[in-house]
N, C-alpha and C positions, 0 to 999 in steps of 0.2 A: 351593631351586630357583634355577637361574641365569636370572633374568629378562632378562638381556642377549640370550639366545638366543630368548626368547619374545616380548618386547615389540615388536621392529621390525615383524613382520607384523601386530601388533594396533594399529599407530599409526593413529588416526583423522584425518580431515580436520579442519581448524580450525573450520569453520562449524558452527552448531548442527544437531542432527538434524532432518531434514526428511522428511515423509511422501511428498513428491512427487519425491524424488531418484531417480536412476537406479540402475544395477546396483551402485553402491558401497554402497547401504544393505543391511546384513546384519541378520538377525533370528534370534533363538533362543528356543525355548520351554524354560524352566527349571522343573523339578519340585523343590520344596524341602521340607525338614523343619526345624522349629525348636522349641526350648523357649522359650516366651514369657514365662517367669517374670521375666526381667530387663528386659523391654521394655514400652514404653507403647503396644503394639499394632503393627499392620502399617504404618499410614499415617504419613508424615512430618508433623510438627507443630512449630510455632514454640516451644511451651512444653514440648516433650518431646524432649530431646536424643538419646535412644536409642530408635530404632524399627527394626523388621525391614527395612522398605524403605530406611530411611536407611543402615543398615549394608550392605545389598546395593548401594546406589548408591556408597558409598565404595569398596567392593571393586571394582566394575566400572570406575569412573572412574580408580582407581589403576592397574588393569590396562591399560585402553585409553588412559590418559593424555589424557583429554578427555571431553566431554559424552556421555551416553548417555540413552536413553529407557527407562524401566521402568514396568511396570504389573502389578498383581496381579489374580487372579480372585476372591479373597475378602479382605475387610477385617476381620481379626481384632482383637478388643479387647485391652487390656492384660491380660497374664497368660494369654491363650489360646494354644494350641499348634497345630502343624500337622505332619502326616505326608505330606500330599499337596497343599500349596499350589502353584499354578502362576503363573509370571510370564513376561512377555515382556521381552526385552532387545534393543534396537535401537541400532545405531551405524553411522556411515558410515566405511568403511575404505579405506585405500590398500593396494594389493597383494592378496595371496591371503588367503582366509579361513583362520583358524587351525584346525588339527585339533581335532575335538570332544573327544578325550581330554585334550589339553593344556589346552584352555580349561576343561574341568571341573575338572582338578587345580588350575589357577592360581586360579580363583575360590574354590575351597574353602580354598586356602592363605591367601587374603586375608581370608576371613570369620572372625568370632569362632567360638569353640569350640562354641557352642550354636545355630549356624545352618549348615546344610549343603545343598548342591545335590546331590540324589540322581541326577538325570539331566538331560541336555541334548540337544537336537536342533535342527538348523537348520530353519527354517520360512519360508514366503513372507513378504515384508516387510509384507503386509497383516494378518498374524495379530495378534489382540488377545486377551490372556489373559482379559479380562472379557467383552467383547462376543461372542466366539466360543463361550463356554461355554454349554452347554445344561442343565447340572445341577451341583449341588454337594452333597456328602455330609459331614455332621458326625457325630461320635461323642462321646457324653458318658460319662465313666467314673465310676461310683458304686462306692465301696468298701464292702464289707459288714463289714470288720474293719479294725483299725488295721494299717498297714504302715509299717515304718520307712524304706523306700526309695522310696515312691511318693507321698509327701505332696504334692509339687508338681504331680502329674498326676491327682489324683482328688478327689472330694468324699466324705468319710467320713460316711455316715449311720449313726448308732449304733443307732437303734431298728430292730426287725424290720419288714420290708416285706411287704405282701401282693402277691406277684408276679402271681397270676392277675388281680387287679383292675387292676394297672398295665398288664398286657398288653391287657386288655379296653379300657382307655382309649386306649392307643397305637394300637389297631386302628381307632380313629375318625379318625386323622389323615390317612391317604391321601385325596386328593381336593382339590377347590378350596374354600378356606375364607377367611373374613375374620378375620385375626389381630389385629384392632385392639386387643383386650384384652390381647394378649401382647407388644406392641411398646413400645419406649421412644421417645417423640417426639423427632424430630430437627428443631430449628428451621431448619436449613439446607435441609430438604426437607419443607416443610409440606404439600405436595400429593402426597406419595408414596403410592401405592396400598398398602393393607394386605391385598390379595387375593394369596394365595400358593397355587400348585399343588404339593401334596406328593405325590411319586411313591411313596414307601414310608416306613414307620416300624416299627422292630422293637425289642424288648427282649430281650437275650440274656444268659444266664449264662455266665461264663467264670472258672472258679476262684473267686477271692475277689471278682470284679467283676461288676457289672451294666453292660452296654453298651447305651445307648440310641442307636440309629442312625437318622438321618433324612435323606432325600434329597429335594430340591426344586429347582425351576428357579432360585430365589433365596431369600434370607432377609432379613427386615427386622430392624432393630436390636434385639438381645437376645431375639429370638424363641425361639431354641433353648434358651437358659438359663431362660427363663420357662416354656416348655412342660415342660422337665425338672423344674423346681421344682413345677409343678402335678401331674405324674405322681408325684413323691415324696409329695405331700400325699395323693394317692389311695392310695398304698401304706401310708401311716400311718393311713389311715381318717379323715383330716380333710377330705376332699373325696370326694364320691361320683362314680361313673362318670357318672351322669346330670348332675350339676353340671358335670363336665368337658365333657360334650357341649354343655351350654348355653353355656359360655364359648367353646367352639369355634364355636358359632353366633353369636358376638358378642352374647350376651345377658348384660348385667351382673347380678351377684348381690349383693344388699345384704350388706355386711360382709366381702366378699371383695376383697382388693387384691392382684392377681397380682404387682405390682411388688415386694411384700414377699417373694415366694417366689423371686425370681431366684436361680438356682443359682450357686455360685462359679465364677469364670472358670477356676480351676485344672483342672477336669475336662474342659474342652471342647477338642476337636481338629477342625481342618479336615482331613478324611480323604482326600477325593478330589474332583477337578474333572473333569467329563465333557465331551467335545467330540464333534462329529459324526464318525462313522466314515469319512465320505467325504473328510475333510481329508487332503491328501497328507502323507505322513510320510517323513522321512529316517531312516537308521539311527541310533538313539540311542547316546550314550556314557553309561554309567551305572555306578554302584557299588551293592553290596547295600544295601538299606534298613537304617537304624539299628534297633537293638532297643529304643530308647527308646519309651515309650508316647506314642502320640498318643492381645465377639463382635460381634467385630463380624462379623455374618454377611452384611453387605452388601458387595458388591465395590466397587473403586475404580479410577480411572484414575491414570496417573502424575502426580505432583505436583511441579512445579518446586521446586527448593530455595529456601526462604525463604517459600513459600506453604503454608498449612496448611488442610486441610479441617476442617469442624466435626466433633466427635466426640460 
């Protein structure tokens, strides 16, 4: 692509991005998919040179030839994937706003092969991918047989699983629960609440796969992977449905260490981020979603280059 024709209207002003700036501040909502296998998670980190957000920042700053503000709705861990991650991109521009289809194409040409912007739409400058989200949906892929092509995207459980028992346990998840026994402690957020409102949880069969789908207002660190691990223990007969219920009620059980049951990151996908339907929308420019299968389950705000959040 000839960037000489594209870059002039994308030229930003030289000062840093400001939330209080006037009409020159432009904002877009990006819907992304990515294969997280090669990356150290979503968030930029000092000791992890390759992250999803870092690659997105490089692509955007190359395209706009200046500083941008970025933030994501979900903070996925190393090796975790996404089919519906949402980010905001904000930049102060001179001149006219670039056409959405040209911006979509240009961003995708700058990004690595395993990160793609599926859709882009212009939004009000106040839009924030994390703070405006009202729910997030994760899907965990459990393989019931070996597959030569999907190893990076599943957890292969070799033993037979009791699906009715797993479904009975999963049906206990919707509602307001204290997930203190299912979280990994984050020293940077010692006072974080472990109360989570789960909107729905299902276990579906799809050919060779079991898909555990869970939607909630937010997720605490490694919650989805540990819940998945506990459900598999139910399916293996190593944990009863009643014991799962007690753990969900934050009742410790002697001899049970849920951290040891944390499911591998390879099977986890951030599938969808939900926003209020009343938010004004512009006509999106998009391309068809990839056929590739889709923990940090906690969202993040944009991180300046050189500063890293704790993981």
